[in-house]
KOLZANU-467246 format. One record per residue (C-alpha): x, y, z. Coordinates in steps of 0.001 Angstrom, whole numbers, plus 500000, padded with zeros to 6 digits. Layout:
<nodes>
XYZ...
</nodes>
This chain:
<nodes>
146524186084679961142944186061680035142366188860682245144768191212680235142514190505677483139361190907679543141180194541680641141707195057676832138623194819675649137327197113678556139878199871677481138669199787673676135304199427674977134839195655672866132963192643673978135175189927675606134127186394675164135971184061677658134620181034676174132640180533672322128985178798672528127256177240669298124800179391669492127265182343669206128166181265665673126103182625662565125907179667660507125109181483657197128762183234657710130003179920658970128974178266655973131245180542653912133851180898655794137379179885654730138648177832657906142572177272656667142193181362656584140739181316660070143502179740661725145748181399660162144685184984661297142959183028664919139780184914664028135916183591664152132551185091663589130227184940666184127166186461667229126218189034670165123026189910671031122119190160667108125490191830665921127958190506664075131027190458665290134857189143664588136324187320667481140280187730667750143262187018670484145259190229669587144026193933668869146566194494666563144769192187664156142262194832663585143146195282659847141892191548659544138653192433659753138023194544656814139470190965654747136742189118657035134157191559655664135161190675651848135365186950652605131942187216654190130170189682652269129357191770655468129909194388657905131811193197661027132786194697664710135903193185667071136158191265669533138215190178671893138770186055672914141258183772674537143633182653671553142770178666672918139116179090672718138770180108669027141178177514667648139413175144669595136417176262667925137766175994664480139392172981665066135812171375666310134095172940663203137149171581660461135790167769662255132309169094661708131635168334665303129864171410665642127779169450668611131002169613670928131088172914671222129478173970674482125830175612674591124969177854677294124080175490680568120038174969681018118800172399683371117371170789680113120587170448678219121673167042677485125549165930677201126793166785673282127945164258670936130351164077668495128349162948664603130114159489663959129980160853660154131928163694660108134596163382657168135593166261655345133768165828652020136447167062649610138909164978647609141340167464646739144054167839649099147267169853649236150388170717650756150296171658654338151005175548653176148062177167654899147388179248651862146263176494649590143105174285649645142753171772652424141053168519652356139529169462656024137899172508654728134485171478653825132638174914653505129948175500650836132709178398648783135538175864649258133626172565647912132404175145644622135605176064644082137242172501644769134699171216642118135308173476639839139118172548639790138292168761640284136072168597637213138710170507635299141332168128635982139140165573635338138691166716631445141980167731631659141376171163630606144313173940630288142615176901631796139489178059634122137982181473633604135837182583636005133704185784634648131703187903636920127919188687636040126140191884636529123646190376639427126847188974641323127046185600639783129819184022638356130141182103634985132464179643634489133972178129631419136969175567630801139351175483627976139328172288626165141711171587623267142159175280622744138122176240622503136334177574625879133068175519627167130381176875629615130510174423632609128329176571635033126852180133636739126775180348640487124620181852642704123762185377642391125847187518644797128373184727645341131447186461643127132903188392645831133282185298648314134675183513645543137371185805644299138342185857647807138459182453648342140487181521645591142952184710646384143504183484649787144568179893648362146815181663646039148542184412648237147377187378646988145505190227648582142362190309649187141976193585649905143475194971646797140344194707644323141530198011642374144383196401640663145477193193638630147311190692640822148849187309639976149596184254642071150020180586642343148984177649644764148917173734644343146730171253644435147495166965644765144448164609643560145518161604643798149021160989643089149184164053640654150216166989641512148814170328639832150156174012640002147874176402639213148506179805638028145896182720639163145621185705637431143140188252638165142022191587636470138918194467637650136435194683635308132959196392635159130998194137637273133925193030639384136889190805639435137575188365636391139757185153637565141558182938635034143100180007636801145914177687634635146493174278635632149911172859634924150071169294635391153935168999636964153381164807636578152734165290632854155381163196630968157479164746628197156290163436624955159325162021622721159659164576619504158384162073617627155512162059619019154371166104618388153262165380614681156209166843612782156821165654609438159854164035608823161957166433607040161258168745609527161999166356612588165050165635610938166101169408610655165387170167614510167042167476615410170452167689613622170124171620614925169690170447618592172972168074618133174794171039617375177544171960619925176294175849619882174231178171618099170995179764619160167642177686617827164660179458617708160635178006618158158193180994617321154021180934617239151248182424618947150410182269622645149185178411622860150466176925620117152892174813621944155821175961622085157324175081625368156068171602624932157761171721621827161248172513624112160667170253626885160749167603624426163737168968622880165190169368626534164039165379627088166729164302624012169654165727625756171987164125628390170999165794631055173361164157633480176830164646631545175822168345630115175026171286632491171366172074631041169358175238632332166229177119631509164845180462632566161330180800632165157951182565633091156024180343634660158152176990635040155066174617633391156800171270633877159567170198636110161915168324634472164213166002636485168143167119636552167681170634634973167649173553637053164919175583636179164560179224637039161132181311637410161049184960636454160332187494639182160455190843637708158916192189641341162164191715642883164536192378639211164821188912638512163886189297634551164926186887631503168144189747630747169060189425634130168314185716635058170343184698631707173763186952632586173844185076636033172916181470633917176319182201632028178117182156635049176987178790636168178837177090633573175877175866631321176122174051627951172503174128627016169985177228628099166627177200627633164904180958627620161493180851627894160770183857625851162441186414623942160520189557624467163227192497624478166309193622622781168459192882626167167456189279626210168096188845622107171290190228622407172527188381625277170880184717624215172614185683620703176195186495622322175712183482624186175505181426621651178146182443620027180448181716623072179516178065623021176357177524624096173805176125622544170785178441623435167348177181622657163973180099623047160498180806622253159403184338619834156281185381618579155749185619614753153733184296612201155907181863610194159764181066610317161430183505608342159889185955610157161466185201613406164410185985611541163482189474610681161624189951614423165492189495615837167516192076613482164351194506614191165252193942618395169040195082617060170306191957616359173595192486613407172367190091610692176428188757610331176011187753613824172170186355613469174081184282610220176701183008612314174770181618615036171238180624614112170915177171613657167165176975613063164138178198613418160648175981613980156980177920613851154221175737614663150516175884615328147854173741617006144529172209615469142233169477616654141791166281615497139022164566614585137698162045616651138534158288615691135522156873616464132396159015615287134207160842612179132840160097608671134843160620605077132803163322602892133425164492599756134602168278599196131825169189597107129906168865600224131915171843602132131203175390601777132921177104599389135697178746601240136548175175603000136407173344599412138827175905598594141272175008601153140670171119600566141374171454597035144486173966597786145713170968599493144607168015597124142305166059599424139405164421597208137737163384600436137859165177604036136956163845607726133796165240608922133136165717613265130317164482614003130026164002617691129912161013620517130095160864624067133975159649623296134931163301622165133730167250622441131801168014619393133686165460617172137514166533618146139773164490620834142930166428621507145221168297619531148100167901616774151239170286615531151202172096612704154874172664611839157609174917609615161232174246610241163796176558608598167222175231608791170240178073608652172119176431605746175261178314604098172718180105601774170470180857604126173181182449606066174328183966603329170961185625602714170907186940606250174364188139606204172809190433603528170571191621605945168446193116603008166002190772602621162288190843603461160597187206605035159016186827601819162197186427600021164024184752602989160943182241602373161789181922598405165340181173599523164986178369602116162802176662599793165268174681597945166668173272601112165999169353601310165057169915605106162932172935604018159372172267605518156911174657605110153266174889607560150979174578604762152322171390603259152692169956606655149059171334606970148134169616603708149278166192604382147345166280607944143840166689606013144786164705603449145032161482606062141822162840607922143791164333610884141951167252610806139099169154609214139558172286606515137489174458609441140240174022612020142920174921609257141540178307608247140747178865612153144725177904612866146401178756609842143701181327607840143997180691603871146570178509602166
</nodes>
């Protein structure tokens, strides 16, 4: 086999390496090489008489040189070497046993020894998939990315933003409790290596830098499993990356722990107990809609009832519930997936998001044929969800027949219970004082800040609005002639109606949040 490779190298006029010595390994390239990727493609960078080459065992792998060049930010020429020699070299690099790699033989050479303390420095471990982070991969760029992810998990961040700067550095920010905070900035000229490494671990094409890409990876930290959804987009100074952290082991919150007022909780629970119909949860992106729906599923008997979901993405795994991931590239959309779900004898269906008229129509007709359907919409309040569905082409008489209720929500930060102070509303700026006065609050909580919190806040809580579909509301929807404001006036007389501003006012009076948070979340009263 080696003779065949040698002949092939002669034919292509490229170097052949029967052995790879430690002196042939360029330290600056090896330091930035993702070893799991190198092992997958059976390649290793080498230096021959001052020139840089990529040693490979198969000449048909010539296209991998371009990927290696992107990862290592340098140009490489091809060379051939036996597969077992390349893999053996990589394995010794993983163990940190570079001394065991043979040097050119000289009389002064002493027997090589393996370092006694060689051990992986990274405490993130993953599954055996080769495209994920590896605890044996202790290269600087890999360590840098691992540390970013570890710190994000430790701080309970929901997203990691990696933003390229003009000098090739990467600015890293964490989203904590809905706000972005600076973490650190990488060294200059590292953006290409950092982005390429993230693409490798999330199964993206590292040679494609002109188009947006999406990928997934997974890390194990102790006993926790965290799925990471990765998105890249090209920007003027490179590629921007956002990693969304989805903790699969996070327990589902009971409905009564979400912060719903009693009348909203009662109305929403009554709707969930209906045998059929459609229930809508509305709000902007990042307002906690998925958490609410998962909590709703947690109240249901998943043993005696067949519950199926179709989502994009599947954020948390729920025992005894079949969850489907949308894959538009292969034609698995919300609409097509929903059609197939109906053939699975479902009792309850969760549609992650109603994005188009086709999905809305199938969801409504499913609810009319004996299924309970839960879904989300992007609207500002509960009555507006009715208008959105009718705008999508749902006939008002059908919607009036199947709608069981609409829950609208927002998230606001909670003041730290350890350091907040109570102050009179006269101390507030005029626009915040107006909110407090409208809420009937005589005193308000003031966020101060301490070592136990972030800028005086810890965690977030929901602000809710629930609109039940009572006979009066159904009749109003059936008419098809009302605006959302007119529908709001009709539903205001219902006992289980809860307006979002009333819930916000109650949480302000109870010193749970601040006027500034309410303004940022729901605007003026």
